[in-house]
N, CA, C and O atoms as a Tinker XYZ file with bonds, in Angstrom:
   360  protein
     1  N      3.716000    6.590000   39.215000    73     2
     2  CA     2.577000    6.741000   38.829000    64     1     3
     3  C      2.451000    6.365000   37.263000    63     2     4     5
     4  O      3.303000    6.692000   36.437000    81     3
     5  N      1.208000    5.593000   36.943000    73     3     6
     6  CA     1.106000    5.189000   35.660000    64     5     7
     7  C      0.622000    6.772000   34.646000    63     6     8     9
     8  O      0.098000    7.781000   35.117000    81     7
     9  N      0.910000    6.588000   33.554000    73     7    10
    10  CA     0.452000    7.749000   32.788000    64     9    11
    11  C     -1.051000    7.517000   32.476000    63    10    12    13
    12  O     -1.464000    6.384000   32.228000    81    11
    13  N     -1.874000    8.620000   32.491000    73    11    14
    14  CA    -3.316000    8.278000   32.238000    64    13    15
    15  C     -3.397000    8.405000   30.820000    63    14    16    17
    16  O     -2.834000    9.369000   30.301000    81    15
    17  N     -4.102000    7.459000   30.009000    73    15    18
    18  CA    -4.448000    7.528000   28.878000    64    17    19
    19  C     -5.994000    8.383000   28.409000    63    18    20    21
    20  O     -7.103000    8.033000   28.813000    81    19
    21  N     -5.743000    9.510000   27.512000    73    19    22
    22  CA    -6.971000   10.250000   27.426000    64    21    23
    23  C     -7.501000    9.617000   26.213000    63    22    24    25
    24  O     -6.910000    9.338000   25.170000    81    23
    25  N     -9.231000    9.374000   26.683000    73    23    26
    26  CA    -9.951000    8.825000   25.977000    64    25    27
    27  C    -10.943000    9.784000   25.505000    63    26    28    29
    28  O    -11.236000   10.694000   26.281000    81    27
    29  N    -11.571000    9.728000   24.237000    73    27    30
    30  CA   -12.523000   10.619000   23.675000    64    29    31
    31  C    -13.561000    9.963000   22.936000    63    30    32    33
    32  O    -13.491000    8.829000   22.462000    81    31
    33  N    -14.603000   10.817000   22.868000    73    31    34
    34  CA   -15.884000   10.326000   22.022000    64    33    35
    35  C    -16.021000   11.579000   20.926000    63    34    36    37
    36  O    -16.143000   12.732000   21.339000    81    35
    37  N    -15.995000   11.289000   19.576000    73    35    38
    38  CA   -16.337000   11.889000   18.781000    64    37    39
    39  C    -17.365000   11.430000   17.638000    63    38    40    41
    40  O    -17.118000   10.296000   17.225000    81    39
    41  N    -18.352000   11.997000   17.096000    73    39    42
    42  CA   -18.885000   11.438000   15.880000    64    41    43
    43  C    -18.878000   12.667000   14.899000    63    42    44    45
    44  O    -19.568000   13.634000   15.224000    81    43
    45  N    -18.226000   12.711000   13.834000    73    43    46
    46  CA   -18.636000   13.572000   12.749000    64    45    47
    47  C    -18.453000   13.142000   11.495000    63    46    48    49
    48  O    -17.492000   12.407000   11.269000    81    47
    49  N    -19.378000   13.536000   10.402000    73    47    50
    50  CA   -19.714000   12.917000    9.227000    64    49    51
    51  C    -19.111000   13.987000    8.331000    63    50    52    53
    52  O    -19.566000   15.127000    8.429000    81    51
    53  N    -18.104000   13.730000    7.442000    73    51    54
    54  CA   -18.150000   14.542000    6.206000    64    53    55
    55  C    -17.973000   16.206000    6.745000    63    54    56    57
    56  O    -18.466000   17.101000    6.059000    81    55
    57  N    -17.383000   16.457000    7.757000    73    55    58
    58  CA   -17.037000   17.986000    8.295000    64    57    59
    59  C    -15.748000   18.270000    8.234000    63    58    60    61
    60  O    -14.834000   17.500000    8.532000    81    59
    61  N    -15.632000   19.563000    7.785000    73    59    62
    62  CA   -14.279000   20.270000    7.455000    64    61    63
    63  C    -13.192000   20.056000    8.589000    63    62    64    65
    64  O    -13.482000   19.971000    9.782000    81    63
    65  N    -11.774000   19.972000    8.024000    73    63    66
    66  CA   -10.948000   19.689000    8.931000    64    65    67
    67  C    -10.877000   20.477000   10.305000    63    66    68    69
    68  O    -10.674000   19.987000   11.416000    81    67
    69  N    -11.092000   21.828000    9.974000    73    67    70
    70  CA   -11.281000   22.799000   11.269000    64    69    71
    71  C    -12.302000   22.598000   12.233000    63    70    72    73
    72  O    -12.164000   22.920000   13.413000    81    71
    73  N    -13.507000   21.979000   11.679000    73    71    74
    74  CA   -14.615000   21.685000   12.636000    64    73    75
    75  C    -14.092000   20.518000   13.231000    63    74    76    77
    76  O    -14.111000   20.567000   14.461000    81    75
    77  N    -13.552000   19.310000   12.661000    73    75    78
    78  CA   -13.256000   18.305000   13.378000    64    77    79
    79  C    -12.369000   18.567000   14.563000    63    78    80    81
    80  O    -12.508000   18.102000   15.694000    81    79
    81  N    -11.335000   19.471000   14.085000    73    79    82
    82  CA   -10.024000   19.867000   15.256000    64    81    83
    83  C    -11.126000   20.489000   16.616000    63    82    84    85
    84  O    -11.279000   20.139000   17.786000    81    83
    85  N    -11.712000   21.504000   15.804000    73    83    86
    86  CA   -12.514000   22.183000   17.094000    64    85    87
    87  C    -13.305000   21.360000   17.955000    63    86    88    89
    88  O    -13.359000   21.592000   19.163000    81    87
    89  N    -14.009000   20.282000   17.342000    73    87    90
    90  CA   -14.599000   19.264000   18.372000    64    89    91
    91  C    -13.608000   18.241000   18.801000    63    90    92    93
    92  O    -14.032000   17.469000   19.661000    81    91
    93  N    -12.678000   18.102000   18.494000    73    91    94
    94  CA   -11.433000   17.407000   19.405000    64    93    95
    95  C    -11.147000   18.065000   20.802000    63    94    96    97
    96  O    -11.301000   17.668000   21.956000    81    95
    97  N    -10.623000   19.336000   20.195000    73    95    98
    98  CA   -10.355000   20.241000   21.209000    64    97    99
    99  C    -11.395000   20.411000   22.351000    63    98   100   101
   100  O    -10.989000   20.388000   23.512000    81    99
   101  N    -12.546000   20.557000   22.117000    73    99   102
   102  CA   -13.284000   20.656000   23.267000    64   101   103
   103  C    -13.667000   19.358000   24.131000    63   102   104   105
   104  O    -13.971000   19.396000   25.324000    81   103
   105  N    -13.607000   18.287000   23.392000    73   103   106
   106  CA   -13.893000   16.708000   23.881000    64   105   107
   107  C    -12.690000   16.667000   24.731000    63   106   108   109
   108  O    -12.923000   16.495000   25.927000    81   107
   109  N    -11.751000   16.759000   24.465000    73   107   110
   110  CA   -10.234000   16.472000   24.892000    64   109   111
   111  C     -9.599000   17.414000   26.029000    63   110   112   113
   112  O     -8.732000   17.060000   26.829000    81   111
   113  N    -10.069000   18.411000   25.963000    73   111   114
   114  CA    -9.815000   19.705000   26.628000    64   113   115
   115  C     -8.028000   19.600000   26.363000    63   114   116   117
   116  O     -7.210000   19.334000   27.243000    81   115
   117  N     -7.773000   19.839000   25.159000    73   115   118
   118  CA    -6.519000   19.828000   24.526000    64   117   119
   119  C     -6.344000   21.223000   23.366000    63   118   120   121
   120  O     -7.327000   21.816000   22.922000    81   119
   121  N     -5.131000   21.525000   23.060000    73   119   122
   122  CA    -5.086000   22.664000   22.360000    64   121   123
   123  C     -4.427000   22.273000   21.251000    63   122   124   125
   124  O     -3.247000   22.039000   21.513000    81   123
   125  N     -4.795000   22.056000   19.769000    73   123   126
   126  CA    -4.069000   22.105000   18.635000    64   125   127
   127  C     -3.317000   23.068000   18.034000    63   126   128   129
   128  O     -4.017000   23.989000   17.613000    81   127
   129  N     -2.147000   23.196000   17.836000    73   127   130
   130  CA    -1.308000   24.301000   17.288000    64   129   131
   131  C     -0.954000   24.000000   16.014000    63   130   132   133
   132  O     -0.369000   22.948000   15.754000    81   131
   133  N     -1.318000   25.021000   14.964000    73   131   134
   134  CA    -1.115000   24.628000   13.627000    64   133   135
   135  C     -1.067000   25.847000   12.788000    63   134   136   137
   136  O     -1.688000   26.826000   13.202000    81   135
   137  N     -0.339000   25.942000   11.527000    73   135   138
   138  CA    -0.240000   26.926000   10.763000    64   137   139
   139  C     -1.686000   26.966000    9.998000    63   138   140   141
   140  O     -1.832000   25.882000    9.434000    81   139
   141  N     -2.689000   27.735000    9.800000    73   139   142
   142  CA    -4.023000   27.849000    8.913000    64   141   143
   143  C     -3.737000   27.489000    7.604000    63   142   144   145
   144  O     -4.571000   26.818000    6.996000    81   143
   145  N     -2.495000   27.886000    6.957000    73   143   146
   146  CA    -1.870000   27.821000    5.771000    64   145   147
   147  C     -1.963000   26.312000    5.157000    63   146   148   149
   148  O     -2.416000   26.006000    4.054000    81   147
   149  N     -1.382000   25.391000    6.215000    73   147   150
   150  CA    -1.105000   24.226000    5.913000    64   149   151
   151  C     -2.404000   23.236000    6.133000    63   150   152   153
   152  O     -2.316000   22.009000    6.067000    81   151
   153  N     -3.423000   23.837000    6.359000    73   151   154
   154  CA    -4.668000   23.173000    6.455000    64   153   155
   155  C     -5.680000   23.239000    5.294000    63   154   156   157
   156  O     -6.330000   24.281000    5.210000    81   155
   157  N     -5.905000   22.244000    4.366000    73   155   158
   158  CA    -6.716000   22.427000    3.369000    64   157   159
   159  C     -8.134000   22.794000    3.650000    63   158   160   161
   160  O     -8.810000   21.926000    4.203000    81   159
   161  N     -8.642000   23.819000    3.392000    73   159   162
   162  CA    -9.776000   24.469000    3.857000    64   161   163
   163  C    -11.012000   23.922000    3.491000    63   162   164   165
   164  O    -12.093000   24.148000    4.035000    81   163
   165  N    -10.718000   22.959000    2.237000    73   163   166
   166  CA   -12.115000   22.223000    1.448000    64   165   167
   167  C    -12.121000   20.953000    1.809000    63   166   168   169
   168  O    -13.114000   20.321000    1.448000    81   167
   169  N    -11.053000   20.201000    2.610000    73   167   170
   170  CA   -10.814000   18.734000    2.925000    64   169   171
   171  C    -12.117000   18.303000    4.055000    63   170   172   173
   172  O    -12.395000   18.963000    5.056000    81   171
   173  N    -12.547000   17.520000    3.782000    73   171   174
   174  CA   -13.687000   16.863000    4.597000    64   173   175
   175  C    -13.161000   15.544000    5.410000    63   174   176   177
   176  O    -12.314000   14.861000    4.834000    81   175
   177  N    -13.596000   15.141000    6.692000    73   175   178
   178  CA   -13.109000   14.138000    7.320000    64   177   179
   179  C    -14.342000   13.549000    8.278000    63   178   180   181
   180  O    -15.280000   14.268000    8.621000    81   179
   181  N    -14.221000   12.185000    8.654000    73   179   182
   182  CA   -15.138000   11.612000    9.339000    64   181   183
   183  C    -14.549000   10.741000   10.273000    63   182   184   185
   184  O    -13.792000    9.824000    9.953000    81   183
   185  N    -14.980000   11.089000   11.745000    73   183   186
   186  CA   -14.586000   10.428000   12.903000    64   185   187
   187  C    -15.829000    9.843000   13.554000    63   186   188   189
   188  O    -16.838000   10.535000   13.690000    81   187
   189  N    -15.780000    8.773000   13.896000    73   187   190
   190  CA   -16.653000    7.759000   14.801000    64   189   191
   191  C    -16.170000    7.012000   15.956000    63   190   192   193
   192  O    -15.941000    5.812000   15.798000    81   191
   193  N    -15.955000    7.637000   17.273000    73   191   194
   194  CA   -15.376000    6.806000   17.959000    64   193   195
   195  C    -16.029000    6.813000   19.427000    63   194   196   197
   196  O    -16.663000    7.848000   19.631000    81   195
   197  N    -16.026000    6.094000   20.274000    73   195   198
   198  CA   -16.699000    6.290000   21.479000    64   197   199
   199  C    -15.328000    5.705000   22.476000    63   198   200   201
   200  O    -14.610000    4.725000   22.277000    81   199
   201  N    -15.292000    6.844000   23.740000    73   199   202
   202  CA   -14.242000    6.337000   24.528000    64   201   203
   203  C    -12.864000    5.526000   23.934000    63   202   204   205
   204  O    -12.527000    4.405000   24.315000    81   203
   205  N    -12.309000    6.154000   23.148000    73   203   206
   206  CA   -11.231000    5.554000   22.223000    64   205   207
   207  C     -9.997000    6.388000   22.907000    63   206   208   209
   208  O    -10.257000    7.547000   23.232000    81   207
   209  N     -8.830000    5.952000   23.124000    73   207   210
   210  CA    -7.734000    6.701000   23.123000    64   209   211
   211  C     -7.440000    7.787000   22.031000    63   210   212   213
   212  O     -7.508000    7.506000   20.835000    81   211
   213  N     -7.073000    9.178000   22.534000    73   211   214
   214  CA    -6.907000   10.117000   21.549000    64   213   215
   215  C     -5.963000    9.969000   20.387000    63   214   216   217
   216  O     -6.097000   10.509000   19.288000    81   215
   217  N     -5.025000    9.197000   20.756000    73   215   218
   218  CA    -3.923000    8.867000   19.747000    64   217   219
   219  C     -4.262000    7.950000   18.710000    63   218   220   221
   220  O     -3.622000    7.938000   17.659000    81   219
   221  N     -5.282000    7.130000   18.937000    73   219   222
   222  CA    -5.982000    6.417000   17.866000    64   221   223
   223  C     -6.754000    7.290000   16.896000    63   222   224   225
   224  O     -6.510000    7.352000   15.691000    81   223
   225  N     -7.649000    7.919000   17.490000    73   223   226
   226  CA    -8.412000    9.153000   16.803000    64   225   227
   227  C     -7.503000   10.108000   15.999000    63   226   228   229
   228  O     -7.761000   10.391000   14.829000    81   227
   229  N     -6.578000   10.530000   16.567000    73   227   230
   230  CA    -5.474000   11.418000   16.005000    64   229   231
   231  C     -4.837000   10.441000   14.644000    63   230   232   233
   232  O     -4.771000   11.000000   13.549000    81   231
   233  N     -4.475000    9.282000   14.743000    73   231   234
   234  CA    -4.072000    8.431000   13.665000    64   233   235
   235  C     -4.653000    8.558000   12.656000    63   234   236   237
   236  O     -4.164000    8.910000   11.582000    81   235
   237  N     -6.142000    8.194000   12.956000    73   235   238
   238  CA    -7.057000    8.228000   11.823000    64   237   239
   239  C     -7.330000    9.441000   11.109000    63   238   240   241
   240  O     -7.492000    9.425000    9.888000    81   239
   241  N     -7.390000   10.468000   11.772000    73   239   242
   242  CA    -7.505000   11.935000   11.448000    64   241   243
   243  C     -6.378000   12.101000   10.677000    63   242   244   245
   244  O     -6.583000   12.521000    9.538000    81   243
   245  N     -5.154000   11.865000   11.025000    73   243   246
   246  CA    -3.900000   12.286000    9.710000    64   245   247
   247  C     -3.971000   11.119000    8.917000    63   246   248   249
   248  O     -3.303000   11.333000    7.905000    81   247
   249  N     -4.464000    9.983000    8.894000    73   247   250
   250  CA    -4.478000    9.056000    7.312000    64   249   251
   251  C     -5.537000    9.892000    6.599000    63   250   252   253
   252  O     -5.397000   10.013000    5.382000    81   251
   253  N     -6.614000   10.507000    7.208000    73   251   254
   254  CA    -7.603000   11.152000    6.071000    64   253   255
   255  C     -6.918000   12.531000    5.729000    63   254   256   257
   256  O     -7.387000   13.040000    4.711000    81   255
   257  N     -6.083000   13.134000    6.240000    73   255   258
   258  CA    -5.831000   14.601000    6.052000    64   257   259
   259  C     -4.190000   14.992000    5.409000    63   258   260   261
   260  O     -3.811000   16.129000    5.129000    81   259
   261  N     -3.504000   13.919000    5.296000    73   259   262
   262  CA    -2.143000   13.938000    5.337000    64   261   263
   263  C     -1.421000   15.148000    6.020000    63   262   264   265
   264  O     -0.564000   15.917000    5.586000    81   263
   265  N     -2.112000   15.055000    7.352000    73   263   266
   266  CA    -1.081000   15.572000    8.502000    64   265   267
   267  C     -0.631000   14.640000    9.384000    63   266   268   269
   268  O     -0.991000   13.474000    9.545000    81   267
   269  N      0.374000   15.425000   10.053000    73   267   270
   270  CA     0.929000   14.579000   11.159000    64   269   271
   271  C      1.006000   15.367000   12.401000    63   270   272   273
   272  O      1.066000   16.596000   12.345000    81   271
   273  N      1.009000   14.735000   13.508000    73   271   274
   274  CA     1.092000   15.423000   14.989000    64   273   275
   275  C      2.214000   14.965000   15.937000    63   274   276   277
   276  O      2.776000   13.876000   15.815000    81   275
   277  N      2.514000   15.909000   16.930000    73   275   278
   278  CA     3.261000   15.801000   17.895000    64   277   279
   279  C      2.546000   16.112000   19.162000    63   278   280   281
   280  O      1.621000   16.925000   19.164000    81   279
   281  N      2.968000   15.451000   20.320000    73   279   282
   282  CA     2.284000   15.751000   21.584000    64   281   283
   283  C      3.298000   16.473000   22.339000    63   282   284   285
   284  O      4.336000   15.858000   22.586000    81   283
   285  N      3.190000   17.563000   22.710000    73   283   286
   286  CA     3.713000   18.208000   23.705000    64   285   287
   287  C      3.137000   18.670000   25.000000    63   286   288   289
   288  O      2.627000   19.787000   24.901000    81   287
   289  N      3.071000   18.133000   26.185000    73   287   290
   290  CA     2.226000   18.094000   27.347000    64   289   291
   291  C      0.728000   18.349000   26.812000    63   290   292   293
   292  O      0.189000   17.568000   26.027000    81   291
   293  N      0.130000   19.459000   27.282000    73   291   294
   294  CA    -1.259000   19.130000   26.355000    64   293   295
   295  C     -1.543000   19.989000   25.365000    63   294   296   297
   296  O     -2.673000   20.473000   25.300000    81   295
   297  N     -0.509000   20.329000   24.391000    73   295   298
   298  CA    -0.615000   20.933000   23.190000    64   297   299
   299  C     -0.400000   19.690000   21.992000    63   298   300   301
   300  O      0.398000   18.774000   22.193000    81   299
   301  N     -1.027000   19.763000   21.022000    73   299   302
   302  CA    -0.875000   18.916000   19.905000    64   301   303
   303  C     -0.657000   19.767000   18.537000    63   302   304   305
   304  O     -1.507000   20.408000   17.919000    81   303
   305  N      0.928000   19.568000   18.192000    73   303   306
   306  CA     1.686000   20.392000   17.118000    64   305   307
   307  C      1.041000   19.789000   15.872000    63   306   308   309
   308  O      1.246000   18.576000   15.815000    81   307
   309  N      0.459000   20.182000   15.049000    73   307   310
   310  CA     0.147000   19.515000   13.524000    64   309   311
   311  C      0.743000   20.235000   12.579000    63   310   312   313
   312  O      0.839000   21.462000   12.611000    81   311
   313  N      1.229000   19.403000   11.574000    73   311   314
   314  CA     1.871000   19.815000   10.243000    64   313   315
   315  C      1.655000   19.193000    9.417000    63   314   316   317
   316  O      1.141000   18.100000    9.654000    81   315
   317  N      1.869000   19.485000    8.375000    73   315   318
   318  CA     1.618000   18.625000    6.780000    64   317   319
   319  C      2.499000   17.606000    6.865000    63   318   320   321
   320  O      3.529000   17.860000    7.490000    81   319
   321  N      2.371000   16.442000    6.377000    73   319   322
   322  CA     3.302000   15.231000    6.084000    64   321   323
   323  C      4.608000   15.694000    5.249000    63   322   324   325
   324  O      5.785000   15.456000    5.522000    81   323
   325  N      4.042000   16.471000    4.080000    73   323   326
   326  CA     4.978000   16.639000    3.091000    64   325   327
   327  C      6.051000   17.635000    3.545000    63   326   328   329
   328  O      7.070000   17.811000    2.876000    81   327
   329  N      5.820000   18.248000    4.628000    73   327   330
   330  CA     6.957000   19.262000    5.157000    64   329   331
   331  C      7.903000   18.391000    5.948000    63   330   332   333
   332  O      9.075000   18.730000    6.117000    81   331
   333  N      7.376000   17.211000    6.458000    73   331   334
   334  CA     8.412000   16.386000    7.445000    64   333   335
   335  C      9.254000   15.777000    6.496000    63   334   336   337
   336  O     10.447000   15.597000    6.741000    81   335
   337  N      8.620000   15.373000    5.203000    73   335   338
   338  CA     9.203000   14.431000    4.018000    64   337   339
   339  C     10.335000   15.349000    3.909000    63   338   340   341
   340  O     11.468000   14.995000    4.236000    81   339
   341  N     10.046000   16.617000    3.423000    73   339   342
   342  CA    11.115000   17.480000    2.903000    64   341   343
   343  C     12.244000   17.792000    3.792000    63   342   344   345
   344  O     13.358000   17.987000    3.305000    81   343
   345  N     12.008000   17.862000    5.250000    73   343   346
   346  CA    13.143000   17.752000    6.153000    64   345   347
   347  C     14.047000   16.698000    6.062000    63   346   348   349
   348  O     15.264000   16.874000    6.122000    81   347
   349  N     13.444000   15.460000    5.899000    73   347   350
   350  CA    14.297000   14.389000    5.969000    64   349   351
   351  C     15.189000   14.234000    4.867000    63   350   352   353
   352  O     16.258000   13.625000    4.904000    81   351
   353  N     14.569000   14.964000    3.642000    73   351   354
   354  CA    15.467000   14.882000    2.594000    64   353   355
   355  C     16.688000   15.658000    2.358000    63   354   356   357
   356  O     17.532000   15.354000    1.515000    81   355
   357  N     16.750000   16.760000    3.206000    73   355   358
   358  CA    17.576000   17.761000    3.184000    64   357   359
   359  C     18.408000   17.508000    4.399000    63   358   360
   360  O     19.317000   18.283000    4.696000    81   359
């Protein structure tokens, strides 16, 4: 059976990261798992997509925030890019 591609619609302009994540969670019916300390509380993002594959929206989100993500079932694990880079160096 082919894997279903989850598509989302989101339109946020210059909102806090947490606000964008909350809206994506509601729209896609998924859960983000992340450490609040790794999220820049003042950083803002803009996303404007209609019926777009979730991975494309998340890729854009990550470009704007220096975050990375990993999908595990219906959970999306988010983490800072520099943490990943530090792990690669050791």
